KOLRO-263882 format. One record per residue (C-alpha): residue number from 1; x, y, z; chain; residue in one letter. Coordinates in nm, 3 decimals. Example, Ala and Ser with C-alpha at 12.3 -4.5 7.8 and 13.67 -1.06 7.14 Angstrom:
+-----+---------+---------+---------+-----+------+
! seq !    east !   north !      up ! mol ! type !
+-----+---------+---------+---------+-----+------+
!   1 !   1.230 !  -0.450 !   0.780 !   A !    A !
!   2 !   1.367 !  -0.106 !   0.714 !   A !    S !
+-----+---------+---------+---------+-----+------+
//
This chain:
+-----+---------+---------+---------+-----+------+
! seq !    east !   north !      up ! mol ! type !
+-----+---------+---------+---------+-----+------+
!   1 !   9.898 !   3.826 !   4.494 !   A !    M !
!   2 !   9.535 !   3.897 !   4.433 !   A !    E !
!   3 !   9.316 !   3.591 !   4.385 !   A !    G !
!   4 !   9.593 !   3.358 !   4.497 !   A !    F !
!   5 !   9.503 !   3.109 !   4.765 !   A !    S !
!   6 !   9.742 !   2.859 !   4.912 !   A !    V !
!   7 !   9.600 !   2.517 !   4.979 !   A !    R !
!   8 !   9.793 !   2.322 !   5.237 !   A !    P !
!   9 !   9.908 !   1.980 !   5.128 !   A !    I !
!  10 !   9.757 !   1.684 !   5.307 !   A !    R !
!  11 !   9.964 !   1.506 !   5.574 !   A !    P !
!  12 !   9.992 !   1.189 !   5.364 !   A !    E !
!  13 !  10.117 !   1.393 !   5.068 !   A !    Q !
!  14 !  10.375 !   1.563 !   5.288 !   A !    F !
!  15 !  10.494 !   1.223 !   5.413 !   A !    A !
!  16 !  10.533 !   1.099 !   5.055 !   A !    R !
!  17 !  10.725 !   1.414 !   4.960 !   A !    I !
!  18 !  10.958 !   1.371 !   5.256 !   A !    M !
!  19 !  11.033 !   1.014 !   5.140 !   A !    A !
!  20 !  11.173 !   1.146 !   4.810 !   A !    L !
!  21 !  11.547 !   1.202 !   4.764 !   A !    P !
!  22 !  11.661 !   1.541 !   4.892 !   A !    Q !
!  23 !  11.704 !   1.709 !   4.552 !   A !    A !
!  24 !  11.362 !   1.597 !   4.427 !   A !    A !
!  25 !  11.202 !   1.689 !   4.759 !   A !    R !
!  26 !  11.353 !   2.039 !   4.755 !   A !    M !
!  27 !  11.252 !   2.101 !   4.393 !   A !    D !
!  28 !  10.897 !   1.984 !   4.453 !   A !    L !
!  29 !  10.852 !   2.182 !   4.775 !   A !    L !
!  30 !  10.988 !   2.495 !   4.606 !   A !    E !
!  31 !  10.749 !   2.448 !   4.316 !   A !    F !
!  32 !  10.452 !   2.386 !   4.546 !   A !    L !
!  33 !  10.539 !   2.694 !   4.749 !   A !    G !
!  34 !  10.509 !   2.920 !   4.448 !   A !    G !
!  35 !  10.242 !   2.755 !   4.238 !   A !    T !
!  36 !   9.873 !   2.702 !   4.315 !   A !    P !
!  37 !   9.797 !   2.336 !   4.248 !   A !    V !
!  38 !   9.511 !   2.104 !   4.334 !   A !    S !
!  39 !   9.548 !   1.805 !   4.565 !   A !    A !
!  40 !   9.523 !   1.578 !   4.262 !   A !    R !
!  41 !   9.804 !   1.764 !   4.087 !   A !    Q !
!  42 !  10.019 !   1.729 !   4.399 !   A !    V !
!  43 !   9.958 !   1.352 !   4.391 !   A !    D !
!  44 !  10.062 !   1.337 !   4.024 !   A !    M !
!  45 !  10.377 !   1.544 !   4.086 !   A !    L !
!  46 !  10.478 !   1.317 !   4.375 !   A !    I !
!  47 !  10.416 !   1.006 !   4.164 !   A !    L !
!  48 !  10.619 !   1.147 !   3.874 !   A !    T !
!  49 !  10.910 !   1.240 !   4.103 !   A !    A !
!  50 !  10.901 !   0.895 !   4.263 !   A !    H !
!  51 !  10.900 !   0.719 !   3.925 !   A !    Q !
!  52 !  11.194 !   0.928 !   3.799 !   A !    K !
!  53 !  11.391 !   0.847 !   4.114 !   A !    H !
!  54 !  11.310 !   0.476 !   4.086 !   A !    K !
!  55 !  11.418 !   0.468 !   3.718 !   A !    R !
!  56 !  11.742 !   0.649 !   3.797 !   A !    A !
!  57 !  11.816 !   0.407 !   4.083 !   A !    A !
!  58 !  11.755 !   0.105 !   3.858 !   A !    V !
!  59 !  11.978 !   0.249 !   3.586 !   A !    E !
!  60 !  12.253 !   0.326 !   3.836 !   A !    A !
!  61 !  12.235 !  -0.025 !   3.979 !   A !    R !
!  62 !  12.239 !  -0.174 !   3.630 !   A !    R !
!  63 !  12.546 !   0.032 !   3.540 !   A !    A !
!  64 !  12.736 !  -0.098 !   3.843 !   A !    T !
!  65 !  12.636 !  -0.463 !   3.804 !   A !    T !
!  66 !  12.665 !  -0.517 !   3.430 !   A !    E !
!  67 !  13.006 !  -0.639 !   3.315 !   A !    P !
!  68 !  13.191 !  -0.407 !   3.084 !   A !    E !
!  69 !  13.233 !  -0.530 !   2.730 !   A !    H !
!  70 !  13.594 !  -0.525 !   2.614 !   A !    A !
+-----+---------+---------+---------+-----+------+
//
């Protein structure tokens, strides 16, 4: 691709990506591999993925701990 430059992600960003759940990690790495983004955008994408995972985990925990209403 002409005019396309790949910027490597920083080691701390890579570590944060690797801490994500597998599905989120794979999606994010695939996106980053095909899309030119700034370091700041990478940070925002990681934060968004982490927040979505955290929300989903809280909702799943809530669903298993709340008593069912008869």
